[in-house]
C-alpha positions as CSV (number, residue, x, y, z in Angstrom):
1,F,-0.1,-0.4,0.0
2,Q,0.8,3.7,-0.4
3,A,2.1,3.8,3.0
4,E,5.5,2.0,2.7
5,D,8.2,4.3,2.1
6,G,9.4,3.2,-0.9
7,I,5.7,2.9,-2.3
8,R,4.7,6.4,-1.3
9,D,8.2,8.2,-2.6
10,S,7.0,6.4,-6.0
11,V,3.5,7.8,-5.7
12,V,4.6,11.4,-5.0
13,S,7.3,11.6,-7.8
14,R,4.3,10.6,-10.2
15,G,2.5,13.6,-8.9
16,L,-0.3,11.6,-7.0
17,R,0.3,12.8,-3.8
18,D,-2.7,15.7,-4.6
19,V,-5.2,12.8,-4.3
20,Y,-3.8,10.1,-2.3
21,K,-4.9,10.8,1.9
22,R,-7.4,13.3,0.6
23,Q,-11.0,13.0,0.2
24,A,-11.9,10.8,-2.8
25,P,-13.1,13.6,-5.6
26,E,-17.1,12.8,-6.8
27,L,-17.4,11.1,-9.7
28,K,-17.9,13.4,-12.7
29,V,-19.2,10.5,-15.6
30,S,-22.2,10.8,-17.6
31,Y,-22.9,7.7,-19.0
32,W,-23.1,4.4,-16.7
33,I,-24.9,1.0,-16.6
34,D,-26.0,-0.8,-13.6
35,S,-25.2,-3.8,-11.8
36,N,-27.7,-5.9,-14.5
37,G,-26.7,-3.8,-17.6
38,K,-29.4,-1.5,-17.9
39,E,-28.6,2.2,-18.6
40,R,-28.7,4.6,-15.6
41,H,-28.3,8.0,-13.9
42,P,-24.9,9.3,-13.3
43,L,-23.4,7.1,-10.4
44,K,-22.3,9.1,-7.2
45,L,-19.5,8.0,-4.0
46,A,-22.4,8.1,-2.0
47,E,-24.1,5.1,-3.5
48,L,-21.5,2.9,-3.5
49,G,-22.1,2.8,0.1
50,P,-21.0,4.0,3.6
51,D,-18.2,1.4,4.1
52,F,-15.0,1.1,2.1
53,K,-15.3,2.0,-2.1
54,V,-13.5,0.2,-5.1
55,L,-13.0,2.2,-8.2
56,F,-11.7,0.2,-11.2
57,F,-9.9,1.7,-14.3
58,F,-9.7,0.1,-17.2
59,Q,-9.3,0.0,-20.9
60,N,-11.3,-2.8,-23.2
61,W,-8.3,-3.0,-25.0
62,C,-5.9,-3.3,-22.1
63,P,-4.6,-6.6,-21.7
64,G,-3.5,-6.5,-18.5
65,C,-6.8,-5.2,-17.6
66,H,-8.6,-8.4,-18.5
67,T,-5.7,-10.6,-17.2
68,D,-4.7,-9.1,-14.2
69,G,-7.3,-6.4,-13.0
70,F,-10.5,-8.0,-13.8
71,P,-9.6,-11.2,-11.9
72,R,-8.2,-9.0,-9.2
73,L,-11.4,-6.9,-8.9
74,K,-13.3,-10.3,-9.2
75,R,-11.6,-11.9,-6.5
76,L,-12.2,-8.5,-4.3
77,I,-15.9,-8.6,-5.0
78,D,-16.3,-12.2,-4.0
79,H,-14.3,-11.6,-0.7
80,L,-15.6,-8.5,0.4
81,E,-19.4,-7.3,-1.6
82,H,-21.2,-9.2,1.7
83,R,-19.5,-6.8,3.8
84,G,-20.6,-3.8,2.6
85,V,-18.1,-2.8,0.4
86,G,-19.1,-1.2,-2.9
87,F,-17.5,-1.5,-6.5
88,A,-17.6,-0.1,-9.7
89,A,-15.8,-0.1,-13.0
90,I,-14.7,3.0,-15.2
91,Q,-13.8,2.6,-18.5
92,T,-11.0,5.4,-18.7
93,V,-10.9,6.6,-22.4
94,F,-7.6,8.2,-22.7
95,E,-6.8,6.6,-26.4
96,G,-8.0,3.8,-28.6
97,M,-11.5,6.1,-28.6
98,D,-12.8,3.7,-31.6
99,T,-12.2,0.7,-29.6
100,N,-13.0,1.6,-25.9
101,T,-16.4,2.7,-26.8
102,K,-19.6,2.4,-24.7
103,D,-20.8,-0.8,-26.0
104,K,-17.6,-2.1,-24.3
105,I,-18.8,-1.5,-20.9
106,L,-21.7,-3.9,-21.3
107,V,-19.4,-6.2,-22.8
108,N,-17.1,-6.4,-20.0
109,Q,-19.6,-6.7,-16.9
110,R,-21.2,-10.0,-18.9
111,R,-17.4,-11.1,-19.8
112,H,-16.2,-11.3,-16.1
113,H,-19.6,-12.2,-14.5
114,L,-19.5,-8.8,-12.9
115,K,-22.8,-7.5,-11.2
116,I,-21.6,-3.9,-10.0
117,P,-22.3,-0.4,-11.8
118,F,-20.1,0.1,-14.8
119,G,-19.2,3.8,-16.5
120,H,-17.4,4.8,-19.5
121,D,-15.3,8.1,-19.0
122,A,-14.2,9.9,-22.4
123,P,-12.3,12.8,-22.5
124,L,-14.7,15.8,-23.8
125,T,-13.3,17.7,-27.3
126,A,-11.5,20.3,-25.2
127,N,-10.1,17.8,-22.4
128,L,-6.5,15.4,-23.3
129,Y,-8.2,13.1,-20.7
130,P,-11.6,12.2,-19.1
131,A,-12.3,13.8,-15.6
132,T,-11.8,10.4,-13.9
133,I,-8.1,10.4,-15.0
134,E,-8.1,14.0,-14.1
135,D,-10.0,13.7,-10.6
136,Y,-7.6,10.8,-9.4
137,R,-4.5,11.6,-11.3
138,S,-4.4,8.1,-12.4
139,R,-1.7,6.6,-15.0
140,G,-3.3,4.1,-17.0
141,T,-4.8,1.2,-17.0
142,P,-5.1,-1.2,-14.9
143,W,-5.9,0.9,-12.0
144,F,-7.1,1.2,-8.4
145,V,-8.3,3.5,-6.3
146,L,-9.5,2.3,-2.7
147,I,-11.6,5.0,-0.1
148,N,-12.0,4.4,2.9
149,P,-15.2,4.8,5.1
150,N,-14.4,8.7,5.7
151,N,-14.1,9.0,1.7
152,V,-10.6,9.5,1.4
153,V,-8.2,7.8,-0.7
154,I,-6.2,5.4,0.8
155,Y,-4.9,3.7,-2.3
156,N,-4.5,5.1,-5.8
157,D,-2.1,2.8,-7.9
158,F,-1.8,0.3,-10.8
159,R,-1.7,-3.2,-8.7
160,L,-3.6,-3.4,-5.6
161,N,-1.9,-6.3,-3.4
162,F,-5.3,-8.1,-2.7
163,E,-4.0,-9.9,0.6
164,K,-3.2,-6.6,1.9
165,A,-6.3,-5.0,0.9
166,L,-8.4,-7.5,2.3
167,M,-7.0,-7.5,5.9
168,I,-7.3,-3.3,5.9
169,I,-10.6,-3.6,4.9
170,K,-11.9,-6.7,6.8
171,S,-9.9,-5.1,9.8
172,S,-11.6,-2.0,10.1
173,S,-14.7,-0.6,11.7
174,P,-16.4,2.5,10.0
175,L,-15.4,4.5,12.7
176,D,-11.7,3.6,12.4
177,D,-10.1,6.1,9.5
178,G,-9.2,3.2,7.3
179,S,-5.6,4.6,6.8
180,P,-3.4,1.5,6.0
181,S,-1.7,1.0,9.3
182,L,1.3,-1.0,7.7
């Protein structure tokens, strides 16, 4: 986790300091499908519940998203959904606009058997990157964001260590600040 010195240094050097250990930015994604694949209104973080939240950023054409990211997300959901942890996946389209299209979120939801909301965030014509990438300072895909019950970002990076994430979430109560104590 980012609380480890070497990882924290890497995060700071990549410009992620302004999101880590700060209030999670509200989602600005306009196109969403619900857990059943039906179009829905834009998702707000509060709709993911009062407990921990996991955001997963992906692109359809990203091989690592399919071989590592989605399986890791599925494993987290299988272990934590019953504990009240909220999950959402967002296709952050910063390249491959012709391939990473809105219709691919339903394809990926079904392909990976995920009953969670999926969003599609493409840049506005004036912007180089979608709002999610700008707000969370992500640097590509697959990307994980872990938000504690106080809506503070406690993890924001490529690879999420499953065992450490599980330990932190399972050992924290809603009254804890949820920050890793590693």
